[in-house]
C-alpha positions as CSV (number, residue, x, y, z in Angstrom):
1,M,-33.7,-32.6,14.4
2,A,-30.2,-31.4,13.7
3,V,-29.1,-28.2,15.4
4,Q,-27.7,-25.6,13.1
5,V,-25.7,-22.5,13.9
6,G,-27.8,-19.4,13.6
7,S,-31.1,-21.1,14.3
8,I,-33.5,-19.9,17.0
9,I,-35.0,-22.8,19.0
10,E,-37.1,-23.4,22.1
11,G,-35.3,-25.0,25.1
12,K,-35.7,-25.8,28.7
13,V,-33.4,-24.5,31.5
14,T,-31.9,-27.6,33.2
15,A,-29.3,-26.0,35.5
16,I,-28.1,-22.6,36.6
17,K,-24.4,-22.0,37.5
18,P,-22.6,-18.8,38.4
19,F,-21.1,-18.6,34.9
20,G,-24.2,-19.4,32.9
21,M,-27.1,-21.8,32.4
22,F,-27.6,-25.1,30.7
23,V,-30.5,-25.4,28.3
24,A,-31.8,-28.7,26.9
25,I,-32.6,-28.1,23.2
26,S,-33.6,-31.7,22.5
27,E,-33.9,-35.0,24.3
28,T,-30.2,-35.8,23.9
29,E,-28.6,-32.3,23.4
30,Q,-28.0,-29.4,25.7
31,G,-26.0,-26.2,25.4
32,L,-24.6,-23.5,27.6
33,V,-25.8,-19.9,27.7
34,H,-22.9,-17.8,29.1
35,I,-24.0,-15.2,31.7
36,S,-23.0,-12.4,29.2
37,Q,-25.6,-13.8,26.8
38,V,-28.6,-14.0,29.2
39,A,-29.9,-10.5,28.7
40,N,-29.1,-7.2,27.0
41,G,-28.2,-5.5,30.3
42,F,-25.8,-6.4,33.1
43,V,-26.7,-9.7,34.8
44,K,-25.4,-10.2,38.3
45,D,-27.4,-13.3,39.1
46,I,-29.1,-15.5,36.4
47,N,-31.7,-16.6,39.0
48,D,-33.1,-13.0,38.8
49,H,-34.0,-13.7,35.1
50,F,-34.6,-17.5,34.8
51,S,-35.3,-20.5,36.9
52,V,-34.7,-24.2,36.4
53,G,-37.5,-25.7,34.2
54,A,-38.3,-22.4,32.4
55,Q,-38.9,-22.5,28.7
56,V,-36.6,-20.1,26.8
57,K,-35.9,-19.1,23.2
58,V,-32.2,-19.4,22.4
59,K,-30.1,-18.8,19.3
60,V,-27.3,-21.3,18.5
61,L,-24.1,-19.3,18.3
62,S,-21.6,-22.1,17.7
63,I,-20.9,-25.8,17.9
64,D,-17.3,-26.7,18.5
65,D,-15.5,-29.9,17.3
66,A,-16.3,-31.7,20.6
67,G,-20.0,-31.0,20.1
68,K,-20.4,-28.3,22.7
69,I,-23.2,-26.0,21.8
70,S,-22.9,-22.3,22.6
71,L,-26.3,-20.6,23.0
72,S,-27.6,-17.0,23.5
73,V,-30.9,-15.7,24.9
74,R,-29.8,-12.1,24.1
75,A,-29.2,-12.9,20.4
76,A,-32.7,-14.4,20.2
77,L,-34.3,-11.3,21.5
78,P,-35.3,-8.4,19.3
79,A,-32.7,-5.6,19.3
80,P,-33.4,-3.1,22.1
81,E,-34.3,0.4,21.0
82,R,-31.5,2.8,21.6
83,P,-32.4,6.3,22.7
84,E,-31.4,8.9,20.2
85,R,-28.2,10.6,21.4
86,E,-27.8,14.3,21.3
87,E,-24.9,15.5,19.3
88,R,-22.1,16.7,21.5
89,R,-20.7,20.1,20.9
90,G,-17.4,21.3,22.1
91,G,-14.6,19.8,24.1
92,G,-15.8,19.2,27.7
93,Y,-13.2,17.7,29.9
94,R,-12.4,14.6,27.9
95,G,-10.0,14.2,25.0
96,G,-9.5,16.8,22.4
97,D,-6.6,19.0,21.5
98,R,-5.1,20.6,24.5
99,G,-3.8,23.4,22.4
100,G,-7.1,24.8,21.3
101,N,-9.5,24.1,18.5
102,A,-8.8,20.6,17.2
103,R,-11.0,21.0,14.2
104,R,-8.8,23.6,12.6
105,D,-5.8,21.1,12.4
106,N,-7.7,18.2,10.9
107,A,-6.9,19.2,7.3
108,A,-3.2,19.7,8.0
109,S,-0.8,17.2,6.6
110,F,1.4,15.1,8.8
111,E,4.4,17.2,7.8
112,D,2.7,20.4,8.8
113,K,1.7,18.9,12.2
114,L,5.3,17.6,12.7
115,K,6.7,21.1,11.9
116,K,4.3,22.7,14.3
117,W,5.2,20.2,17.0
118,L,8.9,20.7,16.5
119,K,8.5,24.5,16.8
120,H,6.6,24.2,20.1
121,S,9.1,21.6,21.4
122,E,12.1,23.9,20.6
123,E,10.3,26.9,22.2
124,N,9.6,24.9,25.3
125,L,13.2,23.6,25.4
126,A,14.5,27.2,25.0
127,T,12.3,28.4,27.9
128,I,13.6,25.6,30.1
129,N,17.2,26.3,29.2
130,K,16.7,30.0,30.1
131,K,15.3,29.2,33.5
132,N,18.2,26.8,34.2
133,A,20.7,29.4,33.1
134,K,19.3,31.9,35.6
135,R,19.6,29.3,38.3
136,G,23.2,28.6,37.5
137,Y,23.0,25.0,36.2
């Protein structure tokens, strides 16, 4: 049986290493499942998920010119259900426009935004120059 990229096949775990596990997919061929492809969540130790000799379904991700077969358990699994996210409202502490409501400037053209920035920049520079003049610089 020829192994084809994209096919899902049954294999047997032959060895587990810190970076992944080797899976025999036929009598003469075996491939590597990288640790990032073992499960949908974070995997610290593959031994927590699989043991040598276990039967496992894998998807063939790629076969390189040297014949190395890249496999994935994660891709062979059904997609996990994602909880529905609540729509975020308002700024919070991350990102956003520091000058106020970012949504009101979304329709402004680049030239308008540049003019506004130049005006603020000149005002800030004038304020700094005034303070420096009072100090006698």
